[in-house]
N, CA, C and O of each residue as an XYZ file, in Angstrom:
808
protein
N    -114.675     53.112    -41.711
C    -114.384     52.281    -41.011
C    -114.643     50.892    -41.967
O    -115.602     50.538    -42.652
N    -113.251     50.252    -41.661
C    -112.959     48.877    -42.139
C    -114.232     47.626    -41.460
O    -114.294     47.551    -40.233
N    -115.123     46.766    -42.256
C    -115.901     45.153    -41.671
C    -114.890     44.452    -41.250
O    -115.172     43.448    -40.595
N    -113.509     44.752    -41.484
C    -112.585     43.323    -40.847
C    -112.212     43.586    -39.685
O    -112.461     44.762    -39.421
N    -111.676     42.985    -38.770
C    -111.069     42.970    -37.473
C    -110.038     42.336    -37.327
O    -109.385     42.461    -36.291
N    -109.600     41.396    -38.463
C    -108.572     40.418    -37.784
C    -107.480     40.210    -39.364
O    -107.791     39.851    -40.500
N    -106.331     40.565    -38.848
C    -105.009     40.404    -39.939
C    -104.335     39.142    -39.601
O    -103.682     38.815    -38.610
N    -104.669     38.496    -40.713
C    -103.515     37.261    -40.684
C    -102.157     37.624    -41.632
O    -102.114     38.405    -42.583
N    -101.173     36.887    -41.121
C     -99.995     37.373    -41.643
C     -99.166     36.025    -41.571
O     -98.791     35.532    -40.508
N     -98.911     35.460    -42.886
C     -98.256     34.163    -43.163
C     -96.755     34.394    -43.730
O     -96.506     35.210    -44.617
N     -95.667     33.464    -43.025
C     -94.207     33.503    -44.025
C     -93.907     34.848    -44.308
O     -94.012     35.427    -45.390
N     -93.365     35.467    -42.773
C     -93.099     36.782    -42.803
C     -91.870     36.560    -41.792
O     -91.702     35.521    -41.153
N     -90.926     37.837    -41.736
C     -90.103     37.449    -40.821
C     -90.404     38.416    -39.550
O     -91.088     39.439    -39.548
N     -89.689     37.800    -38.448
C     -89.999     38.767    -36.991
C     -88.820     39.637    -36.993
O     -87.689     39.155    -36.930
N     -89.057     41.043    -37.071
C     -88.307     41.974    -37.348
C     -89.111     43.535    -36.641
O     -90.022     43.422    -35.822
N     -88.706     44.644    -37.016
C     -88.969     45.409    -36.222
C     -90.256     46.281    -37.121
O     -90.692     47.297    -36.580
N     -90.568     46.057    -37.849
C     -91.876     45.969    -38.787
C     -92.633     45.384    -38.359
O     -93.476     46.017    -37.723
N     -92.782     43.988    -38.433
C     -93.820     43.315    -37.943
C     -94.061     43.390    -36.336
O     -95.096     42.843    -35.955
N     -93.363     43.906    -35.490
C     -93.613     44.052    -34.153
C     -94.283     45.586    -34.159
O     -95.166     45.858    -33.345
N     -93.824     46.529    -35.090
C     -94.458     47.926    -34.776
C     -95.794     47.646    -35.626
O     -96.501     48.622    -35.374
N     -96.505     46.793    -36.517
C     -97.741     46.840    -36.712
C     -98.490     45.559    -35.883
O     -99.659     45.447    -36.254
N     -98.230     44.900    -35.198
C     -98.785     44.271    -33.905
C     -98.733     45.345    -33.253
O     -99.787     45.924    -33.516
N     -98.091     46.010    -32.503
C     -98.163     46.941    -31.237
C     -99.316     47.798    -31.789
O    -100.249     48.035    -31.022
N     -99.346     48.296    -33.063
C    -100.714     49.315    -33.307
C    -101.760     48.493    -33.282
O    -102.672     48.811    -32.519
N    -101.924     47.098    -34.183
C    -103.319     46.384    -34.137
C    -103.906     46.051    -32.617
O    -105.089     45.940    -32.294
N    -102.581     45.909    -31.681
C    -103.150     45.284    -30.640
C    -103.810     47.161    -29.671
O    -104.730     47.274    -28.860
N    -102.981     48.155    -30.165
C    -103.604     49.309    -29.600
C    -105.120     49.659    -29.696
O    -105.949     50.149    -28.930
N    -105.115     49.057    -31.339
C    -106.698     49.540    -32.000
C    -107.617     48.589    -31.846
O    -108.709     48.600    -32.415
N    -107.176     47.620    -30.981
C    -108.080     46.317    -30.610
C    -108.428     45.447    -32.097
O    -109.598     45.173    -32.360
N    -107.492     45.115    -32.868
C    -107.767     44.636    -34.144
C    -107.141     43.121    -33.631
O    -106.571     42.926    -32.558
N    -107.313     42.465    -34.323
C    -107.129     40.594    -34.044
C    -105.977     40.335    -35.059
O    -105.859     40.638    -36.247
N    -105.205     39.702    -34.229
C    -103.604     39.441    -35.147
C    -103.697     37.985    -35.336
O    -104.173     37.444    -34.338
N    -103.384     37.132    -36.334
C    -103.237     35.690    -36.463
C    -101.557     35.531    -37.363
O    -101.483     35.971    -38.511
N    -100.601     35.029    -36.851
C     -99.575     34.853    -37.924
C     -99.239     33.664    -37.707
O     -99.307     33.143    -36.593
N     -98.762     32.983    -38.938
C     -98.321     31.716    -39.126
C     -96.808     31.825    -39.853
O     -96.540     32.432    -40.890
N     -96.052     31.179    -39.137
C     -94.750     31.216    -39.851
C     -93.952     29.460    -39.871
O     -93.956     28.647    -38.946
N     -93.450     29.338    -40.985
C     -92.577     27.814    -40.918
C     -91.337     28.211    -41.546
O     -91.097     29.004    -42.457
N     -90.332     27.177    -40.560
C     -88.993     27.388    -40.792
C     -88.560     25.672    -40.982
O     -88.310     24.746    -40.210
N     -88.618     25.819    -42.140
C     -87.995     23.893    -42.275
C     -89.286     22.989    -41.301
O     -90.507     23.102    -41.192
N     -88.313     22.148    -40.756
C     -89.770     21.060    -40.167
C     -90.220     21.915    -38.723
O     -90.689     21.254    -37.796
N     -90.075     23.228    -38.598
C     -90.571     24.066    -37.367
C     -91.464     24.738    -37.862
O     -91.456     24.951    -39.075
N     -92.521     25.273    -36.987
C     -93.661     26.283    -37.208
C     -94.168     26.847    -36.124
O     -94.102     26.401    -34.979
N     -94.640     27.759    -36.452
C     -95.147     29.066    -34.968
C     -96.101     29.500    -35.427
O     -96.150     30.025    -36.539
N     -97.511     29.292    -34.269
C     -98.196     30.030    -34.707
C     -98.992     31.085    -33.696
O     -99.426     30.484    -32.714
N     -99.173     31.942    -33.693
C     -99.320     33.417    -32.513
C    -100.886     34.060    -33.141
O    -101.313     34.339    -34.261
N    -101.404     34.103    -31.803
C    -103.044     34.718    -31.850
C    -102.953     35.916    -30.884
O    -102.567     35.634    -29.750
N    -103.200     37.015    -31.105
C    -103.536     37.986    -30.131
C    -104.853     38.960    -30.556
O    -104.834     39.956    -31.280
N    -106.098     38.286    -29.805
C    -107.160     38.845    -29.696
C    -107.439     39.947    -28.868
O    -108.626     40.058    -28.562
N    -106.801     40.642    -28.503
C    -106.718     41.273    -27.422
C    -107.575     41.256    -25.996
O    -108.116     40.218    -25.614
N    -107.639     42.282    -25.374
C    -108.358     42.221    -24.486
C    -110.255     42.077    -24.671
O    -111.022     42.400    -25.578
N    -110.471     41.382    -23.210
C    -111.915     40.902    -23.326
C    -112.285     39.871    -24.418
O    -113.453     39.488    -24.358
N    -111.646     39.431    -25.246
C    -112.170     38.497    -25.715
C    -113.022     37.365    -25.461
O    -112.360     36.458    -24.956
N    -114.081     37.104    -25.597
C    -115.096     36.028    -25.323
C    -115.179     34.760    -26.025
O    -115.725     34.772    -27.128
N    -114.670     33.534    -25.507
C    -114.526     32.510    -26.284
C    -115.923     31.712    -25.595
O    -115.762     31.375    -24.422
N    -117.076     31.428    -26.126
C    -118.184     30.718    -25.865
C    -118.609     29.540    -25.969
O    -119.755     29.116    -25.813
N    -117.087     28.674    -26.401
C    -117.184     27.190    -26.433
C    -115.847     27.157    -26.514
O    -115.332     27.672    -27.506
N    -114.982     26.536    -25.471
C    -113.714     25.909    -25.507
C    -113.041     24.869    -26.808
O    -112.164     25.117    -27.635
N    -113.726     23.837    -26.613
C    -113.731     22.495    -27.064
C    -114.107     22.077    -28.459
O    -113.418     21.415    -29.234
N    -115.848     22.789    -28.743
C    -116.224     22.405    -29.832
C    -116.947     20.997    -29.560
O    -117.437     20.438    -30.541
N    -117.027     20.516    -28.576
C    -117.661     19.341    -28.316
C    -119.056     19.137    -27.402
O    -119.130     20.083    -26.618
N    -119.925     18.425    -27.283
C    -121.470     18.875    -27.085
C    -121.396     17.803    -25.410
O    -121.279     16.578    -25.452
N    -121.476     18.447    -24.335
C    -121.768     17.408    -23.395
C    -122.227     16.543    -23.304
O    -123.173     16.571    -24.091
N    -122.198     15.561    -22.752
C    -123.237     14.061    -22.686
C    -124.434     14.536    -21.753
O    -124.241     15.403    -20.901
N    -125.282     14.131    -21.881
C    -126.703     14.008    -20.686
C    -126.218     12.764    -20.055
O    -125.645     11.928    -20.754
N    -126.442     12.524    -18.486
C    -125.468     11.591    -17.764
C    -126.258     11.052    -17.104
O    -126.815     11.991    -16.536
N    -127.028      9.533    -16.539
C    -127.383      9.372    -15.593
C    -126.999      9.652    -14.386
O    -125.810      9.460    -14.129
N    -127.615     10.012    -13.659
C    -127.250     10.236    -12.294
C    -127.613      8.983    -11.164
O    -128.797      8.729    -10.947
N    -126.681      8.325    -10.559
C    -126.532      7.058     -9.914
C    -127.143      7.491     -8.597
O    -128.240      7.179     -8.134
N    -125.906      8.524     -7.929
C    -126.127      8.817     -6.251
C    -126.153     10.382     -6.125
O    -125.132     10.968     -6.483
N    -127.162     11.090     -5.678
C    -127.018     12.405     -4.674
C    -126.957     12.649     -3.444
O    -128.105     12.701     -3.005
N    -125.954     12.886     -2.400
C    -125.308     12.806     -1.375
C    -125.819     13.820     -0.854
O    -125.401     14.627     -1.685
N    -126.623     14.684      0.148
C    -126.887     15.729      0.794
C    -125.566     15.578      2.174
O    -125.855     14.846      3.121
N    -124.120     16.334      2.180
C    -123.691     16.237      2.882
C    -123.464     17.458      4.143
O    -122.687     18.400      3.991
N    -124.324     17.236      5.442
C    -123.923     18.586      6.312
C    -123.031     19.287      6.227
O    -121.896     18.816      6.298
N    -123.225     20.552      6.060
C    -122.010     21.443      6.766
C    -122.185     22.462      7.417
O    -122.978     23.361      7.137
N    -121.255     22.396      8.603
C    -121.463     23.418      9.496
C    -120.476     24.294      9.741
O    -119.336     24.226      9.281
N    -121.112     25.519     10.818
C    -119.749     26.388     10.765
C    -118.849     26.000     11.932
O    -118.798     24.859     12.392
N    -118.052     27.176     12.433
C    -117.322     27.125     13.168
C    -117.563     26.831     14.671
O    -116.800     26.361     15.515
N    -119.047     27.311     14.768
C    -119.900     27.158     15.779
C    -120.222     25.760     15.910
O    -120.243     25.344     17.069
N    -120.490     24.904     14.953
C    -120.910     23.726     15.360
C    -122.246     23.589     14.488
O    -122.595     22.454     14.162
N    -123.073     24.790     14.062
C    -124.408     24.796     13.973
C    -124.233     24.308     12.176
O    -123.449     24.690     11.307
N    -125.390     23.284     12.165
C    -125.514     23.391     10.733
C    -125.784     24.356      9.919
O    -126.762     24.982     10.327
N    -125.248     24.876      8.687
C    -125.462     25.905      7.625
C    -126.366     25.347      6.504
O    -127.071     26.251      6.056
N    -126.579     24.157      5.901
C    -126.690     23.678      4.854
C    -126.473     22.518      4.832
O    -126.450     21.825      5.849
N    -126.232     22.004      3.429
C    -126.280     20.496      2.717
C    -124.943     21.138      1.555
O    -124.841     22.206      0.951
N    -124.102     19.968      1.620
C    -123.171     20.041      0.270
C    -123.454     18.795     -0.376
O    -123.391     17.648      0.068
N    -123.848     19.324     -1.753
C    -123.889     18.120     -2.954
C    -123.165     17.339     -3.136
O    -122.027     17.671     -2.803
N    -123.256     16.351     -3.544
C    -121.897     15.219     -4.133
C    -122.793     14.194     -4.926
O    -123.498     13.307     -4.443
N    -122.594     14.537     -6.345
C    -122.881     13.488     -7.241
C    -122.228     12.645     -7.952
O    -121.174     12.919     -8.527
N    -122.836     11.458     -7.978
C    -122.055     10.326     -8.887
C    -122.470      9.875     -9.924
O    -123.291      9.049     -9.526
N    -122.477      9.839    -11.021
C    -122.933      9.218    -12.510
C    -123.043      7.834    -12.179
O    -122.533      7.224    -11.239
N    -124.009      7.312    -13.368
C    -123.706      6.013    -13.365
C    -123.392      5.230    -14.380
O    -124.234      5.055    -15.260
N    -121.991      4.542    -14.469
C    -121.380      4.397    -16.111
C    -121.231      2.990    -15.932
O    -121.238      2.485    -14.810
N    -121.101      2.357    -16.942
C    -120.679      1.226    -18.105
C    -119.812      0.676    -17.793
O    -120.100     -0.518    -17.709
N    -118.664      0.902    -17.510
C    -117.290      0.504    -17.354
C    -116.665      1.193    -16.972
O    -117.083      2.343    -16.832
N    -115.036      0.777    -16.521
C    -114.215      1.495    -15.593
C    -113.599      2.375    -16.409
O    -112.696      3.118    -16.025
N    -114.146      2.334    -17.829
C    -113.074      3.857    -18.467
C    -113.925      5.157    -18.417
O    -113.514      6.310    -18.549
N    -115.424      4.659    -18.159
C    -116.577      6.191    -18.803
C    -116.152      7.075    -17.600
O    -115.858      6.755    -16.448
N    -116.206      8.256    -18.203
C    -116.019      9.231    -17.277
C    -117.213     10.110    -17.079
O    -118.227      9.647    -17.602
N    -117.332     10.998    -16.601
C    -118.572     12.453    -16.661
C    -117.579     13.325    -17.389
O    -117.959     14.485    -17.550
N    -116.424     13.027    -17.851
C    -115.564     14.400    -18.684
C    -115.219     15.705    -18.529
O    -114.575     16.482    -19.235
N    -115.971     15.842    -17.074
C    -116.079     17.323    -16.645
C    -114.659     17.647    -16.155
O    -113.769     16.797    -16.200
N    -114.439     19.022    -15.637
C    -113.525     19.662    -15.014
C    -113.823     20.756    -14.006
O    -114.761     21.552    -14.054
N    -112.755     20.654    -12.974
C    -112.475     21.968    -11.955
C    -113.633     23.180    -12.830
O    -113.569     23.438    -14.032
N    -114.508     23.699    -11.965
C    -115.387     24.920    -12.203
C    -116.454     24.716    -13.815
O    -116.954     25.709    -14.344
N    -116.610     23.565    -14.283
C    -117.535     23.892    -15.075
C    -118.840     24.020    -14.526
O    -119.031     23.998    -13.310
N    -119.864     24.171    -15.475
C    -121.246     24.161    -14.794
C    -122.126     23.418    -15.299
O    -122.237     23.586    -16.514
N    -123.088     22.340    -14.675
C    -123.724     21.655    -14.568
C    -125.271     22.019    -14.514
O    -125.699     23.107    -14.128
N    -126.179     20.778    -15.030
C    -127.834     21.565    -14.470
C    -128.142     19.686    -14.774
O    -127.538     18.755    -15.308
N    -129.468     19.910    -14.049
C    -129.942     18.462    -13.436
C    -131.520     18.505    -13.888
O    -132.267     19.434    -13.581
N    -131.846     17.563    -14.526
C    -133.246     17.946    -14.991
C    -133.849     16.023    -14.274
O    -133.051     15.096    -14.134
N    -135.220     15.938    -13.989
C    -135.844     14.437    -13.642
C    -135.501     14.112    -12.237
O    -135.926     13.092    -11.693
N    -134.856     14.835    -11.741
C    -133.989     14.561    -10.297
C    -135.420     14.125     -9.625
O    -136.434     14.804     -9.788
N    -135.395     13.054     -8.939
C    -136.602     12.393     -8.268
C    -135.959     12.569     -7.053
O    -134.811     12.128     -7.001
N    -136.460     13.165     -5.948
C    -136.033     13.382     -4.466
C    -135.640     14.551     -4.177
O    -135.638     14.869     -2.988
N    -135.259     15.379     -5.055
C    -134.327     16.315     -4.588
C    -134.848     17.450     -5.518
O    -134.061     18.189     -6.109
N    -136.130     17.559     -5.623
C    -136.770     18.223     -7.080
C    -136.096     19.592     -7.149
O    -136.083     20.022     -8.303
N    -135.385     20.613     -6.016
C    -135.062     21.780     -6.376
C    -133.832     21.691     -7.224
O    -133.740     22.669     -7.966
N    -132.811     20.785     -7.354
C    -131.706     20.357     -8.299
C    -132.254     20.905     -9.735
O    -131.721     21.780    -10.418
N    -133.282     20.280     -9.988
C    -133.538     20.342    -11.381
C    -134.163     21.802    -12.624
O    -135.287     22.284    -12.490
N    -133.406     22.168    -13.475
C    -133.459     23.552    -13.733
C    -132.310     24.636    -13.638
O    -131.978     25.597    -14.332
N    -131.805     23.999    -12.355
C    -130.553     25.073    -11.783
C    -129.657     24.682    -11.942
O    -129.620     23.451    -11.941
N    -128.084     25.589    -12.233
C    -127.137     25.388    -12.737
C    -126.247     25.481    -11.489
O    -126.328     26.415    -10.691
N    -125.518     24.604    -11.387
C    -124.355     24.541    -10.287
C    -122.701     24.353    -11.201
O    -122.490     23.863    -12.310
N    -121.608     25.047    -10.065
C    -120.358     24.949    -10.188
C    -119.806     23.407    -10.057
O    -120.427     22.870     -9.139
N    -119.182     22.813    -10.448
C    -118.649     21.336    -10.324
C    -116.986     21.628     -9.497
O    -116.282     22.555     -9.898
N    -116.538     20.744     -8.375
C    -115.627     20.187     -8.213
C    -115.076     18.708     -8.223
O    -115.466     17.822     -7.463
N    -114.439     18.620     -8.865
C    -114.385     17.142     -9.619
C    -113.503     15.868     -8.170
O    -112.361     15.944     -7.716
N    -114.358     15.083     -7.908
C    -114.053     14.254     -6.899
C    -112.996     13.191     -7.639
O    -111.790     13.073     -7.421
N    -114.009     12.297     -8.784
C    -112.763     11.512     -9.346
C    -113.692     11.290    -10.637
O    -114.588     12.083    -10.931
N    -113.401     10.166    -11.362
C    -113.793     10.387    -12.535
C    -115.932      9.974    -13.053
O    -116.708      9.897    -14.005
N    -115.851      9.871    -11.799
C    -117.539      9.220    -11.995
C    -118.387     10.196    -10.619
O    -119.548      9.931    -10.308
N    -117.572     11.328     -9.908
C    -117.984     12.146     -9.036
C    -117.572     13.314     -8.810
O    -116.354     13.489     -8.826
N    -118.503     14.494     -8.525
C    -118.229     15.529     -8.272
C    -119.332     15.894     -7.394
O    -120.385     15.272     -7.256
N    -118.793     17.533     -6.514
C    -119.366     18.158     -5.745
C    -119.931     19.548     -6.042
O    -119.088     20.352     -6.440
N    -121.092     19.962     -5.938
C    -122.038     20.662     -6.372
C    -122.183     21.972     -5.830
O    -122.743     22.951     -6.323
N    -121.441     21.808     -4.455
C    -121.601     22.869     -3.427
C    -122.875     23.205     -2.942
O    -123.807     22.566     -3.430
N    -123.144     24.073     -2.082
C    -124.516     23.926     -1.553
C    -125.923     23.384     -2.468
O    -126.029     23.578     -3.679
N    -126.812     22.776     -1.747
C    -127.924     22.478     -2.490
C    -129.247     22.779     -1.439
O    -129.143     23.111     -0.258
N    -130.720     22.537     -2.322
C    -131.287     22.477     -1.002
C    -132.054     21.112     -0.648
O    -132.506     20.334     -1.488
N    -132.110     20.987      0.511
C    -132.206     19.511      1.016
C    -133.484     18.853      1.268
O    -133.886     18.312      2.298
N    -134.081     19.011      0.065
C    -135.670     18.720      0.722
C    -136.339     17.000      0.517
O    -137.410     16.394      0.553
N    -135.067     16.801      0.320
C    -135.639     14.971      1.165
C    -134.390     13.915      0.150
O    -133.374     14.564     -0.098
N    -134.379     13.068     -0.180
C    -133.460     12.120     -0.306
C    -133.599     11.546     -2.111
O    -134.609     11.357     -2.789
N    -132.592     11.443     -2.349
C    -132.158     11.073     -3.975
C    -132.966      9.805     -3.968
O    -132.753      8.797     -3.294
N    -134.315     10.119     -5.180
C    -134.946      8.944     -5.602
C    -135.063      7.609     -6.276
O    -135.900      6.723     -6.444
N    -133.250      8.022     -6.724
C    -132.539      6.919     -7.460
C    -132.516      7.207     -9.147
O    -131.934      6.375     -9.844
N    -133.220      8.514     -9.861
C    -133.214      8.787    -11.070
C    -133.205     10.175    -11.285
O    -133.811     10.825    -10.433
N    -132.589     10.898    -12.346
C    -132.352     12.000    -12.939
C    -131.098     12.030    -14.061
O    -130.508     11.033    -14.477
N    -130.866     13.287    -14.407
C    -129.719     13.274    -15.692
C    -129.051     14.326    -15.135
O    -129.445     14.643    -14.013
N    -127.900     15.136    -15.732
C    -126.898     15.977    -15.516
C    -126.306     15.881    -16.906
O    -125.916     14.916    -17.563
N    -126.354     17.060    -17.125
C    -125.401     17.192    -18.045
C    -124.931     18.779    -18.189
O    -125.812     19.629    -18.056
N    -123.507     19.224    -18.470
C    -122.497     20.107    -18.964
C    -123.032     21.368    -19.509
O    -123.659     21.224    -20.559
N    -122.944     22.479    -19.088
C    -123.543     23.716    -19.687
C    -122.127     24.802    -20.297
O    -121.067     25.081    -19.736
N    -122.587     25.157    -21.444
C    -120.964     25.826    -22.105
C    -121.406     26.781    -21.299
O    -122.591     26.836    -20.969
N    -120.412     27.727    -20.853
C    -120.791     29.146    -20.549
C    -119.591     29.846    -21.136
O    -118.609     29.122    -21.299
N    -119.435     31.579    -21.615
C    -118.154     32.091    -22.173
C    -117.363     32.235    -21.422
O    -117.566     32.122    -20.213
N    -116.479     32.464    -21.835
C    -115.053     32.207    -20.870
C    -114.108     33.808    -21.271
O    -114.077     33.850    -22.501
N    -113.683     34.531    -20.936
C    -113.357     35.658    -21.049
C    -111.505     35.501    -21.331
O    -110.846     34.738    -20.626
N    -110.919     36.265    -22.345
C    -109.738     35.802    -22.313
C    -108.887     37.237    -22.608
O    -109.441     38.142    -23.232
N    -107.485     37.378    -22.106
C    -106.685     38.288    -22.381
C    -105.836     38.091    -22.851
O    -105.065     37.368    -22.220
N    -105.379     38.565    -24.234
C    -103.966     38.377    -24.782
C    -102.858     39.294    -24.670
O    -102.979     40.283    -23.946
N    -101.702     39.058    -25.359
C    -100.299     39.751    -25.113
C    -100.286     40.192    -26.506
O    -101.028     39.892    -27.441
N     -98.863     41.290    -26.409
C     -98.788     41.501    -28.045
C     -97.840     40.570    -28.233
O     -97.390     39.767    -27.415
N     -97.502     40.764    -29.617
C     -96.420     39.937    -30.224
C     -94.821     40.437    -29.565
O     -93.810     39.741    -29.659
N     -94.865     41.409    -29.085
C     -93.280     41.758    -28.570
C     -93.409     41.214    -27.119
O     -92.376     40.731    -26.657
N     -94.731     41.216    -26.170
C     -94.611     41.026    -24.863
C     -94.770     39.243    -24.613
O     -94.813     38.667    -23.526
N     -94.832     38.674    -25.891
C     -94.977     37.161    -25.714
C     -93.641     36.583    -26.138
O     -93.210     35.565    -25.596
N     -92.899     37.289    -27.211
C     -91.404     37.160    -27.539
C     -90.562     37.043    -26.657
O     -89.730     36.171    -26.908
N     -90.370     37.804    -25.289
C     -89.831     38.406    -24.987
C     -89.875     37.366    -23.150
O     -88.987     37.130    -22.332
N     -91.154     37.066    -23.188
C     -91.544     35.912    -22.367
C     -92.936     35.162    -22.512
O     -94.038     35.395    -22.016
N     -92.480     34.174    -23.374
C     -93.443     33.322    -23.659
C     -94.629     32.795    -23.058
O     -95.656     32.580    -23.702
N     -94.490     32.566    -21.715
C     -94.943     31.595    -20.716
C     -95.346     30.213    -21.322
O     -94.512     30.018    -22.206
N     -96.093     29.302    -21.292
C     -96.722     28.132    -21.271
C     -96.581     28.183    -23.095
O     -96.867     29.227    -23.683
N     -96.117     26.947    -23.857
C     -95.904     27.183    -24.936
C     -97.009     25.340    -25.204
O     -96.893     24.295    -24.563
N     -97.805     25.619    -26.192
C     -98.328     24.207    -26.699
C     -97.611     23.652    -27.761
O     -97.416     24.353    -28.754
N     -97.160     22.439    -27.712
C     -96.802     21.701    -28.828
C     -97.426     20.643    -29.069
O     -97.638     19.716    -28.286
N     -97.860     20.779    -30.568
C     -98.105     19.713    -31.558
C     -97.370     18.088    -31.628
O     -97.892     16.976    -31.563
N     -96.186     18.442    -31.762
C     -95.543     17.436    -32.225
C     -94.326     16.640    -30.746
O     -93.362     17.187    -30.211
N     -94.869     15.320    -30.501
C     -94.601     14.648    -29.444
C     -93.107     14.600    -29.658
O     -92.314     14.951    -28.785
N     -92.815     14.240    -30.619
C     -91.058     13.949    -30.667
C     -89.973     14.832    -30.809
O     -88.778     14.538    -30.825
N     -90.799     16.591    -30.970
C     -89.816     17.625    -30.919
C     -89.798     18.004    -28.969
O     -88.885     18.585    -28.382
N     -90.977     17.506    -28.391
C     -91.058     17.653    -26.932
C     -90.164     16.961    -26.334
O     -89.625     17.451    -25.341
N     -89.820     15.753    -26.760
C     -89.123     14.734    -25.927
C     -87.255     15.107    -26.872
O     -86.169     14.983    -26.307
N     -87.431     15.478    -28.109
C     -85.839     15.855    -28.202
C     -85.396     16.822    -27.624
O     -84.239     16.773    -27.205
N     -86.410     18.302    -27.384
C     -85.729     19.540    -26.896
C     -87.055     20.190    -26.194
O     -88.222     19.963    -26.516
N     -86.608     21.023    -25.196
C     -87.327     21.935    -24.057
C     -88.116     23.025    -25.199
O     -87.730     23.467    -26.281
N     -89.174     23.191    -24.552
C     -89.946     24.177    -24.954
C     -89.399     25.696    -25.361
O     -89.539     26.302    -26.423
N     -88.939     25.967    -24.522
C     -88.081     27.322    -24.056
C     -86.908     27.345    -25.319
O     -86.806     28.373    -25.988
N     -85.979     26.091    -25.626
C     -84.936     26.198    -26.639
C     -85.919     25.887    -28.075
O     -85.382     26.265    -29.116
N     -87.071     25.345    -28.199
C     -87.396     25.542    -30.074
C     -87.776     27.167    -30.066
O     -87.640     27.903    -31.043
N     -88.242     27.542    -28.859
C     -88.985     29.187    -29.019
C     -87.449     30.377    -29.351
O     -87.490     31.303    -30.162
N     -86.467     30.087    -28.665
C     -85.679     31.068    -28.775
C     -84.726     30.614    -29.876
O     -83.841     31.381    -30.258
N     -84.881     29.314    -30.436
C     -83.861     28.899    -31.616
C     -84.728     29.611    -32.645
O     -84.191     30.422    -33.401
N     -86.138     29.343    -32.732
C     -87.125     30.111    -33.681
C     -86.861     31.521    -34.201
O     -87.007     32.086    -35.285
N     -86.419     31.856    -33.009
C     -86.664     33.351    -33.180
C     -84.819     33.668    -33.868
O     -84.616     34.417    -34.823
N     -83.965     33.097    -33.302
C     -82.626     33.430    -33.750
C     -82.350     32.737    -35.615
O     -81.459     32.973    -36.430
N     -83.670     31.783    -35.684
C     -83.487     31.695    -37.528
C     -84.104     33.132    -38.450
O     -83.697     33.367    -39.588
N     -84.712     33.648    -38.030
C     -85.659     34.827    -38.149
C     -84.546     35.894    -38.078
O     -84.918     37.022    -38.403
N     -83.219     35.756    -37.707
C     -82.447     36.876    -38.381
C     -81.184     36.693    -39.568
O     -80.289     37.422    -39.994
N     -81.772     34.948    -39.903
C     -80.983     34.594    -41.240
C     -81.641     34.500    -42.392
O     -80.985     34.710    -43.413
N     -82.859     34.217    -42.499
C     -83.491     34.932    -43.273
C     -84.253     35.830    -44.241
O     -85.472     35.711    -44.364
């Protein structure tokens, strides 16, 4: 058994042989990366199979942010009975440009929170409200926020499922463009099928 599990293919033709090879790799759980260039245009394709786990989506470390306010908003059921409290967190910002840098579904943890100590050391999923505020769902309501504390994003593994090259060529789905000039001059679908058309003449 080989110690290698990733095949990198450069500057080849998109033909039946390539499709057969990538189909075989996909069926065996082998990763495939393909890089092609055609004059001013290029294509990068990756198939890392089913159940691929990414431990860090962007490679950037979350900053530890000072908490300005934590509101415990009462939550009621349909009968009007209070069932708990939803936490809304607002961070302290230095100017109108500063942001928490979080997205819906991110995970955060707290430390040194005064007044609602039950938050410290625990993790919560966030729902973004604006650039300085987010909701963290149900929280323990032990008292009022004491005016100090810190919050920081937590990196979580994210699973991905990749499609084989044959499927992607027929139905590409969203295409990431890195060249804004090409994006303005023609749409992604035209670029995709134009790139495939070139493969019949090289």
